[in-house]
C-alpha positions in Angstrom: 46.3 93.3 22.0 48.0 90.9 24.3 51.4 90.3 24.5 52.9 87.1 24.6 55.6 86.5 27.3 58.7 83.7 27.0 61.9 82.8 28.8 63.8 83.2 25.5 63.1 84.5 21.8 65.4 83.6 18.8 65.6 85.6 16.0 66.3 83.2 13.0 65.3 79.5 12.5 68.8 78.3 10.8 71.9 76.3 12.3 73.0 78.1 15.1 69.0 79.4 15.9 67.4 76.1 16.2 70.8 74.3 18.2 70.5 77.0 20.7 67.0 76.0 20.6 67.7 72.5 21.5 70.2 73.6 24.7 67.9 75.9 26.1 64.6 74.1 25.7 66.1 71.1 27.3 66.8 73.2 30.5 62.9 73.5 30.6 63.5 77.1 29.3 60.2 79.0 27.3 61.6 78.9 23.8 60.0 81.2 21.0 62.1 80.7 17.6 60.8 83.2 15.1 61.8 83.7 11.6 60.4 85.7 8.7 60.9 83.0 6.1 58.4 80.9 5.1 60.2 77.6 5.5 63.8 76.5 8.6 66.7 76.1 7.6 67.1 77.0 4.1 70.9 77.5 4.3 71.3 73.6 5.6 69.0 72.3 2.9 71.3 73.9 0.0 74.5 73.1 1.9 77.0 70.4 0.3 75.4 70.4 -2.6 71.9 69.2 -1.1 73.9 66.5 1.1 74.9 69.1 4.3 78.9 68.7 5.0 77.4 69.0 8.9 80.4 69.1 10.5 84.6 68.4 10.4 86.3 65.7 11.8 89.2 68.1 12.2 87.7 71.5 14.5 90.5 73.4 15.0 90.4 77.2 16.1 93.2 78.1 13.0 90.6 76.7 10.5 89.2 80.6 11.6 89.3 83.5 10.6 88.1 86.6 13.0 90.0 89.4 14.2 90.3 88.2 17.4 91.4 84.3 16.7 91.1 83.8 20.0 87.0 84.4 20.8 86.0 81.0 18.6 88.0 78.3 21.6 85.5 78.1 24.3 82.3 77.7 22.2 84.4 75.4 20.1 85.5 73.3 23.0 82.8 73.2 24.9 80.1 71.7 22.3 82.3 69.8 19.6 82.0 68.0 16.8 81.9 64.5 18.2 79.1 66.2 20.3 77.0 66.9 17.2 78.1 63.3 15.3 76.6 61.9 19.1 73.5 63.1 17.6 73.5 62.5 13.9 74.2 58.7 15.5 71.2 59.0 18.0 68.9 59.6 14.9 70.9 56.9 13.1 71.6 58.7 9.9 73.7 57.0 7.9 77.0 59.6 6.7 80.4 59.4 5.2 83.9 61.6 5.3 84.0 63.2 2.0 87.7 64.4 1.9 89.8 66.0 4.6 87.7 64.9 7.6 84.2 66.4 5.8 81.4 64.7 6.8 78.3 64.5 4.8 74.4 63.1 5.4 74.2 60.2 2.6 70.8 61.4 2.7 69.7 64.5 1.5 70.1 67.8 3.5 66.5 67.8 4.6 67.2 64.8 6.9 69.7 67.0 9.6 67.0 69.7 9.0 64.4 67.3 10.1 66.6 66.2 12.9 67.1 69.3 14.4 63.3 70.4 14.1 62.8 66.9 15.9 65.2 67.9 18.5 63.5 71.6 18.9 60.2 70.3 18.9 60.6 67.7 21.9 62.8 70.3 24.0 59.7 71.8 23.9 60.8 74.8 22.0 58.5 76.2 19.1 59.3 77.3 15.5 57.2 80.4 14.2 58.2 81.6 10.9 56.5 84.5 7.9 57.0 86.5 11.2 58.9 89.6 10.6 60.8 91.9 13.3 59.4 95.6 12.8 61.5 96.8 16.3 63.0 95.8 19.0 62.9 97.5 22.4 64.4 97.5 25.9 61.4 96.9 28.1 62.0 99.5 31.2 63.0 98.0 34.4 59.3 97.8 35.8 59.0 94.9 33.6 61.1 92.3 34.9 62.1 89.5 34.3 61.4 90.9 31.0 64.1 92.8 29.1 63.3 93.2 25.8 60.3 93.5 23.4 60.0 92.7 19.8 57.5 94.0 18.0 56.0 92.2 14.9 53.5 91.4 11.6 52.4 89.0 14.0 51.8 90.7 17.5 54.1 91.4 20.0 56.2 89.4 21.9 58.4 90.4 25.6 61.0 87.7 26.7 63.7 87.6 29.3 66.6 86.8 27.0 67.1 87.8 23.1 68.6 86.3 20.9 69.7 87.0 17.2 71.3 84.2 14.6 70.4 85.6 11.5 73.0 84.9 9.9 74.7 87.3 7.0 74.9 88.9 4.0 76.0 85.3 1.7 72.8 83.5 -0.3 70.4 86.2 -0.5 67.6 84.1 -2.1 68.2 82.1 1.0 66.4 84.9 2.8 70.2 86.7 3.8 69.5 89.9 5.2 71.5 92.6 7.2 68.9 92.3 9.6 71.2 91.2 12.2 73.6 93.8 12.4 71.1 96.5 12.5 70.3 95.1 15.9 74.2 94.9 16.7 74.3 99.0 15.9 71.0 99.8 18.1 72.4 98.7 20.9 75.9 100.4 20.2 78.0 96.7 19.4 80.7 97.2 17.0 80.4 96.0 13.8 83.7 94.3 12.1 83.4 95.5 8.0 81.6 92.4 6.1 82.8 90.7 2.9 81.9 87.7 0.8 84.2 84.8 1.2 84.1 81.3 0.2 83.3 83.1 -3.1 84.6 81.9 -6.6 86.5 84.8 -8.3 85.4 86.4 -12.2 88.5 87.6 -14.3 89.6 90.4 -16.4 87.6 90.1 -20.2 91.2 88.7 -21.6 91.8 86.4 -18.9 88.5 84.9 -19.6 89.5 83.9 -23.4 91.6 81.1 -21.6 88.5 80.1 -18.7 84.8 80.4 -20.4 85.3 77.9 -23.1 86.8 75.8 -20.4 83.2 76.2 -18.4 82.9 73.1 -16.1 86.4 71.6 -16.3 88.8 71.3 -13.7 92.5 70.0 -12.6 94.5 70.3 -9.5 96.2 72.9 -8.7 97.9 75.1 -5.8 96.2 78.6 -5.0 98.5 80.6 -3.1 97.7 84.6 -1.8 99.2 86.5 1.6 101.3 83.8 2.9 97.8 80.8 2.9 98.2 77.9 0.7 95.1 75.7 -0.7 95.0 72.8 -2.5 92.3 71.0 -4.7 90.7 70.7 -7.6 90.4 74.0 -9.5 87.1 74.3 -11.4 86.8 77.1 -14.5 83.7 78.5 -14.9 81.9 81.4 -17.6 83.4 84.3 -15.6 86.5 83.1 -14.1 87.6 80.1 -11.6 85.9 77.9 -8.6 86.5 75.4 -7.0 87.3 74.6 -3.3 91.2 75.5 -3.3 89.4 78.4 -4.9 86.8 78.9 -2.3 89.4 78.9 0.7 91.4 81.6 -1.0 89.2 83.9 -1.4 89.4 84.5 2.6 92.1 85.8 2.4 92.2 87.7 -0.5 91.5 91.7 -0.9 91.1 93.3 -3.8 94.5 94.8 -5.7 96.1 91.1 -4.4 98.2 89.3 -6.2 96.6 85.9 -6.5 99.2 82.8 -7.7 98.3 79.6 -9.3 100.3 76.1 -10.0 98.7 74.3 -12.3 101.2 71.3 -11.9 101.8 71.0 -8.2 104.3 68.1 -7.5 105.7 68.6 -10.7 108.8 70.4 -12.1 107.8 71.2 -15.7 110.8 72.6 -16.8 113.1 69.2 -16.0 110.2 67.3 -18.0 110.7 70.2 -20.8 114.0 69.4 -21.1 114.2 65.9 -20.6 111.1 65.9 -23.6 113.6 67.6 -25.9 115.8 65.2 -25.4 114.2 62.3 -25.2 111.1 62.8 -27.4 112.1 65.7 -29.7 109.5 65.8 -32.5 106.6 65.4 -29.8 104.4 68.4 -29.5 103.8 70.9 -26.6 100.4 69.8 -27.2 100.5 66.6 -26.2 103.4 66.9 -23.5 101.0 69.2 -21.7 97.9 66.3 -22.3 100.1 64.1 -20.6 99.4 66.4 -17.4 96.3 68.4 -18.5 93.1 67.5 -19.6 93.2 67.5 -23.3 90.7 70.5 -24.1 93.0 72.6 -21.7 96.0 71.7 -22.9 94.9 72.5 -26.3 93.6 76.1 -24.9 97.4 76.6 -23.3 98.6 76.3 -26.7 96.5 77.8 -28.5 96.1 80.8 -26.0 99.5 81.2 -24.2 102.4 78.8 -25.9 103.0 78.3 -29.5 102.4 74.8 -30.3 105.7 74.3 -31.4 107.4 70.3 -31.3 109.8 69.8 -28.1 112.7 70.2 -30.2 112.1 73.6 -31.0 111.7 75.3 -27.5 114.6 77.5 -26.3 115.5 77.2 -22.9 114.2 81.0 -23.1 110.9 78.9 -24.1 111.0 76.5 -21.7 111.6 79.1 -18.5 108.7 80.7 -20.0 106.1 78.1 -20.1 107.2 76.4 -16.5 106.8 79.8 -15.5 103.3 80.0 -16.7 102.2 77.3 -15.5 103.4 77.4 -11.8 103.1 80.7 -11.2 100.2 82.1 -13.1 98.8 85.3 -11.4 95.2 85.5 -13.3 93.8 88.7 -13.3 91.4 89.0 -10.9 88.4 91.4 -11.2 86.7 90.6 -8.0 84.3 88.0 -6.5 81.4 87.0 -7.5 79.9 88.3 -4.7 77.2 87.1 -2.2 74.7 86.3 -4.2 76.7 82.8 -4.8 79.1 83.5 -1.3 79.3 80.7 1.4 79.8 83.0 4.0 80.2 86.6 5.0 83.4 87.6 6.7 83.4 90.2 9.6 80.1 91.2 11.3 79.5 91.6 15.1 83.2 92.9 16.9 83.9 90.0 19.0 85.0 92.6 22.0 81.8 93.0 22.7 80.7 89.5 23.5 81.5 87.1 25.8 83.2 83.6 24.0 81.9 82.0 27.0 77.8 82.8 26.4 77.7 85.2 23.3 76.4 87.4 25.6 76.7 91.6 24.5 78.9 93.3 27.1 76.5 96.6 26.9 73.3 94.9 26.7 72.6 91.9 29.2 70.2 89.6 28.1 71.1 90.4 24.2 73.2 87.2 22.6 74.5 87.2 19.0 75.6 83.7 17.6 76.4 81.9 14.6 77.6 83.9 10.9 76.3 87.1 12.5 79.6 87.3 14.4 83.1 88.1 13.1 83.7 84.3 12.9 83.8 82.5 9.5 85.3 78.6 8.9 87.4 77.5 6.0 85.1 75.5 3.8 84.6 71.7 4.7 81.9 71.9 7.4 83.5 74.6 10.0 80.8 76.9 9.6 78.3 74.9 10.8 80.3 73.1 13.8 80.7 77.4 14.7 76.8 77.2 14.3 76.0 74.4 16.7 78.8 75.1 18.8 77.8 78.7 19.6 74.6 78.4 19.2 74.6 75.7 21.8 76.6 78.0 24.8 74.4 80.4 24.6 71.2 78.2 24.8 72.8 77.0 28.0 72.9 80.6 29.6 69.4 82.2 28.4 
């Protein structure tokens, strides 16, 4: 069987892989992108509730988690959010800022994916789907300039540069696998332990007595853990809690860590209750709380946590207890929902093994790792897409 030869083979037709194909193709490199899925860009399609939160106005290195917090700086500074926004503008795609710099497509996520595929095609790169990799091996030096052979169900392919853009373990229903980690291990690269991040929490059964009946209800809150705090809408679910601040803090939480939730940020409930006891003595606690919470939540709190007394019946100890519960709720967490619903995977290929300028493996010339497979994970809000665009672009500039 004839062997197909290309300058560059990219495994993974997601955000990072397509961006790398565009960057390399624009340099007149012969690029083949292969993916085991039936369709390209599955995670692009489902992101941002189907609207694709494609980047953020405020991309900063401190919004990324990595054992080496400096590693992401080079790529992020060389292909910036403004570069990607310029591409979106060039294609005339409308978008809007939702909050805190988060940029969403006005059209469906497919518009962003179609843009990427159009750019890929215009750069001369080819995307081949339903291609499952069986084996990767290093070619003997006599085969130069081809360094790697990729054996697949569609045949064998040789390349000078091989790029792994297969993502992490999050969202297995979208086709996520640990393939990229297996390749890294094959070539002797260190892998940092992974965990599901940007993921909802599940709570212990006694806690779910409060949250389960409130499923779908949200309320403003501040969540704190390990000296990090995030503010936003806390969402009650059948299994526990979710919403942007929960997803954000999940990246910093480990089993056994204490999570603290302020359900009334920016207020002093102790003073409010004391003032109410003096000026509204006949008012029920449930009624006062409904000034600050949805009625369903204030009712549930008075059924599950407190007795629904009139304010005049509250002792100072009662007031201290109520204020403490609502400003410093420490839910008993049983875990997270795991990779099934996680938006990103923490950990991955150790950045010490890679060049921050090119994403090339130091131990394996011509082998590159980009995107989520690397130990760089962003906050919620377009940061992970920007890492995919940036890391893909800088690798594409050298492959």
